N, C-alpha and C positions, 0 to 999 in steps of 0.2 A: 230508653234502650230496648231494642227488640231482639228477642232471642232467635238465633238462626236455626232453622229447622234442619235436623239431621236425617230427615226422611229421604228415601232413595228417589232419585229422579232419573235413574239410569235404565228404566225399562225399555223405552224406545231405542236408546243407544245400544243396549245389550242385543236387542233384536237386529239392529243395524249391523253390529259387529259380526253376529252369527251369520246373517245373510251375506255379509261381505266375504267371510271365510268360505261359505258354501259356494258363492259365486266365483271366487278365485279358484277354488278346487275344480269346479265345472269347466271354467275357461281353460285352466291348465291342461286338464285331461283332454278336452276337445281339441285344443291346439296341438297337443302331443300326438293324438290319434290322426288328426288331419295331416300333420307333417309326415307321420309314418305312412299314411295311406298314399299321399302324393309321391313320397319316395319309392314306395313299392310299385305303384302304377308306372312311374317314370322308368324305374329299373326294368320292369316287365316289358314295357314298350321298347326300350333300347335293346334288351336281350333278345326279344323276338325279332326285331329288325336285323340285328347283327347275325343271329342264327339263320334266319331265312336267307339273307344275302350270302352267307357262307355256303349254305347247302346248295342254293341255286348256282352260285359261282363254280362250285366244285363240279356240279352236274354239267354245266355249260362247257367248262374246260375239258372235262372228260369226253363229252360228246364230240366237240370239235376235233380234239386230238385223235380220237378213235377213227372218226370219219376220214380225216386227212391221211392217216397211216394206211387205213384199209384201201382207200381209193388209189393211193400211190402204188400199193402192192398189186392190186388187181389191174390197174390201167396199164401196167408194163406189158401185158400180153393182149391188150385190147387193140383192135384195128379200127381205124377211122377212115371212111364213114362206116358206121355199123348198120346192120339191118335189125329188124324187130326182134328176131330170135337172139342174136348176139347181145343186143341191149338188155333183153330180159335176163340172160345168163349173167351179165355184168351186174345188174341190180341185185340178183339173188346172191352172188358171191360176196358182194359188199355187205349185204344184210347178214349173211352167215358169220362174217368176221367181226361184226360189232354187236353181237348178242341178240340177233333176231329183230333188230329194230326195223321199222318200215323204211325202205329205201326207194326213192323215186329217181330214175335216170331219164334225162331229156337230151335229145339231140335233134335240133331243129324241130320238125313236126312229129318225130317219134317220141313216145313216152312209154316207159316200162316201170312196173311197180313190183317190188319183191313179194308182196302179198296181193294176189289178184282180187281178194275179197275186200280189201281195205279201201275206204273212201278217202281220197287225199285232196280232193278239190277244195274243201273248206278249211284245210289245215295249212296249206302253203299259200300265203298271201301273194297278191300281185306285186306288191312293193318289194318283197324279198326276191321274187323271181327276176324282176327287172334289175335289182342291185347285183344279183349274182351274174346275170348275163353281161352286164357292163363292167363288172369288177374283176379282180384277180385274186382276191383273198376269200377265206372262209367267213361266212356271216351267219348269225343266228337270230332267231326271233321267238319270243314266248307268245303263244296264242291260246285262246280258250275256245274250244270247239265242243258244242253240245254240252256245255257246262263243265267240261273237264279241261285241265291245263296240259299243254304240250309244249315241247321245245323243238323247233324246226331249225336245222343247220343246213346251209347250202354252200356249195363251193364249185367253182368252174375247174375243169380238168385242163391242164396246160401241157404243152410238149416239153419233153426233157432235153431240149437242144441248147439250153443256155439262155435263150431270150424269153422263155416263159410265155410263148404265144398260146392263146387259148385255142383249144381244139374244137370248141362248139359243144362239147359234152358237159352237161351240168348234172350234179348229183345232190340230192336232198335226203336227209335222214330225219325221221320223226320219232322223238323220244317222249314216252309217257311220263308226266311229272306228278302223277297222283301219289306215288309213294313219298316223294319229297314234300308234297302238300300235307300229307297225313303226318309226316314226321314233325314238320313245323307246327301243325295244329296241336299235336300231342304235347310238344314243348310249351306252347302257349297255355294249354289247359293246365299243365302241371305248375307252371309259374303262377297262373291266375288262382289256382286252388291254394297256393302258398300265401296269397295275400291275406286271407282270413286269419290264419294263425299269427301272421305278422301284426295285423291290426289288434287282435286280442292281446298279444304279448305287449304291444305298445300301450294299450289301455292299462294293463296291470302295472307296467313300469311307470306309466304316468301317475297312477294312483299312489304308488310308493313314493315317487318323487314329490308329488303334491303334498303328501303327508309329511315328508321331511321338511319341505320348504315352508309349509303353512303351520307347522308346530309352533314356531315363535310367534306367528300372527295370532294363533289361538291363545297362547299364553298372554300376549299383550291384550287381547280382547277380554280375557278373564280378569286381568289386573285392572283394566279400565272400568269394567262393570263393578268390581269391588270398590274402586275409588269413587265412582259415581254414587254407590250405595252408602258412602260415608266412611269406608275403611281407608283412611289416609296412610296406613302403613303397608298397603299392598305394593309389591314390587315384582319385577320379572328378572329372571336369571339372564345374565349377559354371557353369551358364548360366541367365540369367534371374533372376526374383525370385519365382517361384511356389512352391507347396508342395514340388514335387520338387527344386527348387534348394535350398530350406531343408533338405530331407532329405539332399541330397548334402553340404551344408556340415556338417551334424551328423555324418555318417559320417566326413568328413575330420578333423573335430576329435577324434572318438573314436579314429580310427586314429593320429592324432598323439599323443594321450595314451597309447594302448596301446604305441606304439613307444618313447616316452620311458620309460614304466614298465618295458618289457621290457629296454631298454638298461641302466637302473639296476639291475634285478634281476640281469642277466647280469654286470654289473660287480661287484656285491656277491657273487654266487656265485663268480666267478673269484677274488676276494680271499679268500673263505672257503676255497676249495680250496687256494690258495697258502699260506694261513696254516696249514692242517692239514698240508700236505706239508712246509712249512718246519719247523714244530714237531716233526713226527715225525722228520724228518731230523736236526734238532739234538739230539733226545733219544737217538738211536742210540749216539752215542759215550759219554755218561755212563752209559747203560744197560749198555753192554758192560762198562764198569769195575765197575758195581754187580753185574752178573751174575757176574763173576769173584770178587768179594769174597764174594758170597752163596754161591757154590759152595764156596769154601774154608771158610766158616763151617758149611755143611751137612756137609761131610766131617768136620769136627772136632766136630760137635754131640754125639756120644756121650761126648766127654771134658769137656763143659761141664756146669755145674749144670743141673738140670731146667728152671728158668725161662729161663735163657740159651739152652738147647738149643731150647726151644719157640719163643723169639723168633727164633733163627737160622733155623729151618725156616720160620717165618711170613714172614720177610724174603725168603728164597729163593723161596717160592711166589709172593709178591706181586710180586717182581722179575720172575719168569718171566711172570706174567700181564701186567704192564706192558709187557714186551718184546713179547709177542704182540699186545697192543693197538696198540702203535706200528707193528708190521709190518702189521697189518690195516688201520690207518688209511692207511698209505702205499699199500697195494694198492687200497683204495677210492678214494683220490685219483687213482691212475692210471686207474681205470675212469672217474671223473668227467671227467678231462682227455682221454679218448679216446686215451690213449697205450698201451693194452693191445692186443697183437696175438696171434693164434694161431700157434703153432709146430706146425702140423698134420702128422701122418704116419699111414701105415697102421698100425692098431693092432688087436690081438686084444683085444676088450673084456672077455671072460671072464677072460683071463689078467691084464689090468690090474686088474680088481676083486680077484682073489685076491691079487695082489701088494700092493695097498693094504691089505687086511686083515692080511696076514702082516707087513707092515712095522710095524704097530702092535700086534701080538700079539693080534689079535681073531679069528684063524682058528678057534680052539676055542670062541669065544663066540657065533658067528654061523652060522646055517644058510644055505646057499647053494643056489640052483637056477638055474644059469647055463647058458644055451644055448651050446653050443660052436660054434665056427666063425664067430662074428659079428665081422666085421672092418669097420672104418670109419675114415675120416680124421678124427682128433681130436687135440687137444693133450693128450697123456697126463698131463702134470703137472697140468693144470687139471681133468681128469676125476678124478685122484687127490684133488684138493682137494674136489670135490663128494662123492665117496664117503666121504672121511674125515669130512666135516661131517655128512652124513646118518646114517651109521652111528654116529658118536660121539654124536649127539643121542639116537638110539634106545637106546644102551647106558646113557647117563647118566640119561635122564628116563623111559624106558619100562621094560618088564618083559620078561624072557625068555619065549618064545624070540624073538630078533630074526632076521628072515628077509630075505635079499637075493635078488631074482629078476630075471633078465635075459631079455628076450624081444624079438622083432622083430615088426613088424606092418606091414601095407600098408593105407593109407587113400586117400581121394580126393586128398589133398594130397601123396602120395608115401609112400616107405618110411621107417619110424621104428624106432629102437631104444628100448626102455623098460626102465629100471632102477627097481625098486620096493623100498623099504626099509620094512618093517613091524615093529611091536612089539606087545606085548600089555599095555601099561601103561594108565594112566588116560586117555590120549588128550589131545587139545588142548582147551582150554576153549572154550565157545561163542563164536563170532565170532573166534577166534584164527587160523583158516585164512587169512583175508584179510590178517592183520597179521604173521604169523610171519616173513615175509621183510623186514619193515621193519628199518631199522638201529637197533640198540640196543634192540630190542624183547625183552622177557622174557615168556615165556608164563606163568611163575609170578611174579605181581606181588608176592607176599609175601616173596620172597627178598631178603636184604640182603647187601651186600658186606662182606667181611671174612674173617677167618681161618676162620670157620665155613663159608664158601661154597667148596665144593670143585669147583664146576662148571668153573672155569677159563675161563669164556666171556667174551668181550668184547661179545657182542651183535651182532657183525658177521658171524659165520660164515655164516648162512643167506643173508644179503644178498650176500656174496661168491660163495657157491655159485650163487645165481640169476644173478648177473652173468656168471659163467663159462658157465652153461648158455645164456644169451642170446647170448653171444659165439659159440657154436657154432650158433646159429639154433634153439635149443631152449628148453625152459622146465621149471620144477619146480612141481608142484602138491602141496598138503597137504590131507589130509582124514582121515576116520575109517575104520578098518577094519571089515569086516563082523562080526568077532568082538571088537570093541573095540580100543583102542590107536590109535596114529597111523600114517598111511601117507603117505610122501613119494614122489612119482613123478617121476623124471627122464625127459624125452622129448627125444631128439636125432635129427636127420635122419640117415638111414643113407647117408652119402656113401662111395662106394667109390673105388677107384684111378682109374677113368676119369671120375669126377665132378669138377667144379670145386670145390676147397675154398673155405672161407670166406676164408681168408687164409693164405698160406704164408710170409709174412715172419717173421723170427725175433722172438721176444719181446724187449722191452726190460727185462724183469725181471732185475735184477742180483743177486738173492739167491744166496747161496752155501751157506746151511745146508740140511739135508736135510728139515726140517719143512715140509710144504706150507702155504702161506699160506691163512688162512681156516679152518683146522681149529678148530672152535669148538663150543660147546654153547649152545643157546638155552633 
């Protein structure tokens, strides 16, 4: 049984949720401002167009009506055909009656201008003169002369005899439109200057609206981060009946289901751990008796018939294996229950490795390259378990030479001590590096259990070794060597006397035998 880690895995998710809320706020504000800006620009363009049209239309209507009324009044006393003098008087009278606008009167080849200093040739276009000469109604045309706008109104003078025959007299008035242009430009400037406050107001309103809309999203992000960090009781308040409220209800329902499932799994896992611990504990007494009987049978095996001797040795080997399995299960159950503590002390690691090899008679079978003077605060018994397991695996499943190397290194995350166990065997199967520390995992799937299996392994040794390494704040990695074979690398933090140890409380391990727990072969 493996204990599920309660460590937070929500860091990236938290950053993602925070970035999501920030991104949504930015997009909402930008969209709101863009819409407001487009609305303001569109309204400004439409208002300018309508205002300009209204101003020009009013000016055009006034100019046409004034010219028609004044020409009608003055033409009543005008004799046709005129001479140059009478035509000039006619133009002057018409101009005086319409506010002093420039008036041009034409009769065949005669031309009279109310202002003799005014240049009218560039203002009255040929098209307008032709249209007035051939028409019978008042016409107008807006022109730009020397960069300034003007309105030119032209009309033929007709006889008042009922049939409206043209008299040949043509009258044109020239109206300066600069005042109207300035008025419409001032209107455009005022409307344009009002766009900036509108956009700023839109941005403020967008921020307020985004804050209101995104508040449930932020609450949901907070609850999600807490849930990812292991707080399964985290919930969000549900307000309203919109889509965000439905999302909050869905989140709460999911969290409820997850909390119920987690509680059920934890209860089942606790029961399974208690079951394994209880079974292992209950098996110790009968196993002790079986071990004594098997020992007696093995001692007298030479005096037994061959079949009986072979059976006695097999019973002894299997009893020893079962005893080791029970002890390993009890050790694993203590790790799962969190009841294992370090009994850390200042230790010479090179001397500890040599002692572990000598205790098992491996000193002559293993090459060592141990850095001297490497001292750290570790639990020596648990380091012995790790060394026994890694070296035992290399001797059983690898090929000589088996090399043990002890080194120290300094990295960005602190000082480390590295113990590397390498062999020159066939190495680990493809994909086994990630599973070799799984419980009951066998790298050689073809092996069968029985008398022919002399590995003596329970399948728990490397798992126990890894748990012991983690208890020190380290880890174990498995991989392939540069020249073939398997390489297991133990990395432990190099804690010295003045460093704070992981835990100085005494271990609760009540084992009294000399064999380290977890000495196993995978």
